[in-house]
N, C-alpha and C positions, 0 to 999 in steps of 0.2 A: 557386488555378487560374490558368494561365498560358495562354492561346491564341495563336495566331500565324498570319496567313493571310497568303500572298504573293499579291499583288495587280500583277501586271506587277514594277516595280522598287521596290514598296513592300511593308514587312513592317507589317500592322498586328497589333498587340497587345493585347490585352486581359487585365487581372487581373482576375479574378473571386472573390467571398467562395463558399466552399464552404458554410457557414451557409445564406446566404441568395439566392445567387447574383447580387448584386447586383454591377454593374461597378463597381470599387474604381477602376481606372486604366485610363485607353487613351491609345495612342499610337502615330503612323505612323511607320515608320523608312524614307526614303528611301536605294536601293542605286543606286551606279554601273551605267552601261551600260544597255543598251535593253533587257535581260530580263537578270535574273541569277539562273541556276540552280545556280548553286556557291555559295551563301551558307551559313551555317551559325550555327545557334541555339543556345546551350548554357547551361543552367541552372547556377551556380556559386554554391551557397550563396542567400544574397537577393540574388544580382545574378546580369545577363544578359549574356552575351556574344553581341554579332552579329558575326561574322566576314563581309565582303566583300571578296571578292579582287578584284576589279575595281579597287574604289577604291585597296587596298592598305591596308583598315584594319581594325581590330578595335574595336567600340563597346562598353564598358559601358553598362550602365544600370542604376538601383537600384530597391528595391521600389515606386517611384513610376512606372518608366518611363521616368525624367528619364536622360541621357546625361552619366553622371560622370566617365567617363574614355575617351580615345581613343588608339589606339595607331596606328604606323604598320608594317605587317608585309606584306610581298609574298609571294605563291605561288599556287599553281593552287587550293588546297586549303589553309584555315587553321583552326586547333583550339587551344585552350587548357585548362592543367589547371584542376583544382579551385578552387586558390588564387588563380588569375588572376597566377601569378608567370611563366609560360611559354607560348609560345607556337610551334604546330610549325606548319611551312611545307611542304606536301608541293609541289614542282615534278614535272611529270609527264615531264621529259627531262633531271633532271639529281638527283633525291633528295629527302631529308628534311633541312632545317636547324631548330635548336630556336632560338630566339630569348629572352633574358632580359627579360623585362618591365620590371623595376625599373633594370637598366643598359643597356639595349639591345643585348648583347653578343650575337653569335652562332656557333652552333657548329655544325659537320656532323654530321649522325647516321649518314647511308649517303648513297653517290655511286656515281656508275657505271653507272648504271642507266637505263632508259627506260622510257616504257609505264606509269609509276607510276601508278595508281589507286586512290584511298581507295573503300572502300565502306560501313563501317557504322561509327557509332561504338556502343557497347556498355558501359555503365558506365566505367571509365577507359581504355577501351581503342578504336583505332580500325584496322579489320583493311584491309588493301590488299595489292595487287600490284604487283612491278615485275620487268621482265626484265634481267638482267645484260648490259653491254654487250660483256664479252667472251667469254662462251659461248652468250648468246641464251635461257640457260632461265630459265623463267618462277619466279618464286618468290612463293608467297603468304605473309603474314607481318602481325604486330599489333606497334602501337605502343601502349606503357604510357605514358600521357598523365601520370603521377604521377610515374615513375622516368625516363622518356626511354629504356626499354630495347626495344629490338625483338627478336622471338621469329617462328622461321621456323615457318609452321604445315607441318605433313608432312600431305599428302592423298593419297598415292601407296602406303601402308603396301602390301607383298605381303599376300596372305591366308594364304598358308603361313605366315608368321611371327605373325601375329595368334591370339591367344586367345580364344576363346568360353565362356564358362559359361552354361549353362541348367540349369532344372530340368524335370523330367517332369512328369505330371501329377500324380504321388505327392507332390511336393516335394523328391526325391532331385535330386542334382547328377548332371551328364552331362559 
């Protein structure tokens, strides 16, 4: 079991045995800035990725909580894929960029947006919203961290085109 507690600009990690409750490893990771609310911790197999946007770094910790890799990646919010081969940089007023962590090459996934905010990482996706520079329209979307694909989420469907199915108290369909 991995625990992580944020204390100011430090993340205190503990790796605990599920069988005994014994603390197997402890490590404090210092982050940049006065206070860091934008860090992100992701468990990637037997490694842990700690993203520190204020420092422009992604730290990779091994199963003993030792830092084994460090990548220079900038962005307002940072995420990695499960294999630790790609990093995704969310820029509030610019878009989303993907960095190949093996080669350092970058590519733009979405641009021409502002007020881009990431919300929640769930499985291999991150939900976010942004506003289109040209129209000002707000778009909720999700980025698949494994494929790099972005899918627009539809949240204002009209009730008149939505089908509902239910059963009555006797189990018959309505």
